[in-house]
C-alpha positions in Angstrom: 147.1 -19.9 -218.8 147.7 -19.6 -215.1 149.4 -16.5 -214.4 153.3 -16.8 -214.2 156.3 -15.8 -212.4 157.7 -13.5 -214.9 154.8 -11.8 -215.5 154.7 -10.6 -211.7 158.2 -9.7 -212.0 158.3 -7.8 -215.0 155.1 -5.6 -214.2 156.6 -5.2 -210.9 160.0 -4.2 -212.0 159.7 -2.2 -215.2 159.3 1.8 -214.5 155.8 3.2 -214.4 156.5 7.0 -214.8 153.4 9.7 -213.6 153.6 11.3 -216.7 153.2 7.9 -219.2 149.6 8.0 -220.9 150.2 5.7 -223.7 151.8 1.8 -223.1 151.2 -0.8 -225.2 151.4 -4.7 -224.2 152.4 -6.7 -227.1 151.5 -10.2 -226.7 149.1 -9.7 -223.8 148.0 -13.2 -222.7 145.0 -12.6 -220.5 146.0 -9.7 -219.5 148.1 -9.7 -216.4 150.6 -6.7 -217.2 148.1 -4.6 -218.7 146.4 -4.9 -214.9 149.1 -4.5 -213.6 150.5 -1.5 -215.4 147.1 0.0 -215.5 147.4 -0.3 -211.6 150.8 1.0 -211.0 150.0 4.3 -213.6 146.4 6.6 -213.0 146.4 8.3 -215.9 148.0 6.0 -218.2 145.6 4.3 -221.5 147.1 0.8 -222.4 146.5 -0.9 -225.1 147.0 -5.2 -225.4 147.3 -6.8 -228.1 147.2 -10.4 -228.6 147.2 -13.0 -231.2 145.0 -15.5 -229.7 141.0 -15.6 -229.8 140.7 -16.8 -226.6 143.3 -15.4 -224.1 141.9 -12.4 -225.8 138.7 -12.6 -224.7 139.4 -14.2 -221.3 142.2 -10.9 -221.3 139.2 -8.4 -222.1 136.5 -10.0 -219.7 139.8 -9.4 -216.6 139.5 -5.5 -217.5 135.9 -5.3 -217.8 136.0 -6.8 -214.0 138.8 -4.5 -213.2 138.9 -1.3 -211.3 139.9 0.1 -214.9 137.5 -1.1 -217.6 137.7 2.6 -219.1 141.3 2.5 -219.5 142.4 -0.4 -221.0 141.7 -1.8 -224.4 142.3 -5.5 -225.9 142.8 -5.8 -229.4 142.9 -9.4 -231.1 145.4 -9.3 -233.8 148.9 -9.8 -233.9 151.5 -6.6 -233.7 152.3 -7.2 -237.3 148.7 -5.9 -238.2 148.6 -3.5 -235.1 151.4 -2.0 -236.6 150.1 -0.9 -240.3 146.7 -0.3 -239.2 146.9 2.9 -240.8 147.4 6.1 -238.2 148.7 4.2 -234.9 149.7 6.4 -231.9 152.9 6.4 -230.1 153.7 5.2 -226.6 155.5 6.1 -223.8 156.3 2.7 -223.0 156.1 -0.8 -224.9 155.9 -3.8 -222.7 156.2 -7.8 -223.6 156.4 -11.1 -222.3 157.3 -12.3 -225.6 157.9 -16.0 -227.0 161.5 -16.3 -227.0 162.1 -20.4 -227.7 162.9 -20.5 -231.2 164.0 -24.4 -232.2 162.9 -26.3 -229.0 160.3 -29.1 -228.7 156.5 -27.5 -229.5 154.0 -28.9 -227.3 150.6 -30.3 -228.7 148.6 -27.9 -227.4 148.7 -24.8 -230.2 147.7 -22.1 -227.2 150.5 -22.4 -225.9 152.8 -23.5 -228.7 152.4 -19.9 -229.6 152.8 -17.9 -226.3 156.6 -20.0 -225.8 157.6 -19.9 -229.3 158.2 -16.6 -231.2 157.3 -18.2 -235.2 154.7 -15.5 -234.8 156.9 -12.6 -233.3 160.5 -12.4 -233.7 162.9 -11.0 -231.8 163.3 -8.8 -235.3 159.5 -8.0 -235.0 159.7 -6.9 -231.7 162.7 -4.6 -232.0 160.9 -3.3 -235.5 158.0 -2.5 -234.1 159.1 -0.6 -230.9 161.4 1.4 -233.1 158.2 2.1 -234.8 156.0 2.9 -232.0 158.0 4.2 -228.8 158.3 8.0 -228.8 161.7 9.1 -228.9 161.9 9.3 -224.8 159.7 6.2 -224.6 161.2 3.1 -223.4 160.8 -1.0 -224.6 161.2 -3.3 -220.3 160.7 -7.5 -220.8 162.6 -9.7 -219.8 163.8 -13.2 -221.4 166.2 -16.1 -220.5 169.1 -15.3 -219.7 170.4 -16.7 -222.9 167.7 -15.2 -225.4 168.2 -11.3 -223.4 171.8 -11.9 -224.7 170.7 -12.4 -228.4 167.1 -9.7 -228.3 170.1 -6.9 -226.9 172.4 -7.9 -230.1 170.0 -6.8 -232.1 168.5 -4.2 -230.6 171.8 -2.4 -230.4 171.8 -3.3 -234.0 169.1 -1.6 -234.8 169.6 1.6 -232.4 167.9 0.9 -229.5 170.0 0.8 -226.3 169.8 -1.2 -223.2 169.2 1.3 -220.0 168.5 -1.1 -217.1 168.9 -4.8 -216.9 168.5 -7.5 -213.3 169.4 -10.8 -213.4 166.7 -13.2 -212.0 167.9 -15.7 -210.2 165.6 -18.2 -208.5 168.5 -19.0 -205.6 171.6 -17.2 -204.7 173.1 -20.3 -205.5 171.8 -21.2 -209.3 172.8 -18.5 -212.1 170.6 -16.0 -213.6 167.3 -17.9 -214.9 165.9 -14.4 -215.9 167.2 -10.8 -217.1 165.1 -7.7 -216.9 165.9 -5.5 -219.5 164.7 -1.4 -220.6 165.9 -0.5 -223.9 165.4 3.1 -225.4 166.4 5.0 -228.1 169.0 6.8 -226.6 172.5 6.3 -226.5 173.5 5.3 -222.9 176.4 4.0 -220.7 176.2 0.4 -220.6 174.4 0.0 -216.6 175.9 -2.1 -214.0 173.0 -4.7 -213.9 171.1 -5.7 -210.9 170.0 -9.2 -209.6 167.6 -11.2 -207.7 167.3 -13.8 -206.0 163.4 -14.7 -205.6 164.2 -17.2 -202.9 166.4 -19.0 -200.6 166.0 -22.0 -197.9 162.5 -22.2 -199.7 160.9 -18.9 -198.5 160.5 -15.4 -200.6 163.2 -13.2 -200.5 163.5 -10.2 -199.2 163.8 -8.6 -201.7 161.6 -9.9 -203.8 159.0 -9.7 -201.3 159.2 -5.7 -201.4 159.1 -5.6 -205.5 156.5 -7.4 -205.9 153.9 -6.7 -202.8 151.9 -4.4 -204.3 150.3 -8.1 -206.7 150.8 -10.4 -204.0 148.3 -10.8 -201.2 149.5 -13.2 -199.2 152.6 -10.1 -199.3 
């Protein structure tokens, strides 16, 4: 699995706070978000959950080879199994680059299908898990395509998770938003005025994108 722009965007944009101690990466893949969170939160313990065995193994290897092997734990299980596994800690920050396809044609490669289709992690499951495992002052950060993000936000609001921050991501200024970065909390707040981020213009990365991701792109 390659490192994708979506993960880089979410890992750079989501709020990582100095007081955070317990973080949860749902559907961690090969561990990119867990590693980015470890880089940004020097005192936090990060748990990554991944249902795909090969990806979970790669995430463990990546964590062990990183500067933070003692702060990242990777578990090969579903989030449903994890949430019902007994005494589970309460998390300050939960984040996810979740699968979002629900009706499109599936890839013949099982790993790619599971990574992209939400059969194993429906939006309702992600929301219910976040509600159960988040602290009262905690937050959930995700990235989704624009249409799916609107659906997720509606479902989250009905269950008591409220949109606190949002960023509309455009590949170029001439195109409509392709992705939406969102942060949710258990506290009802006025609807936020969304930020806008443009990745490229005239074939080059924008200063805005460079500033957001410069700590993770060595070529910047």
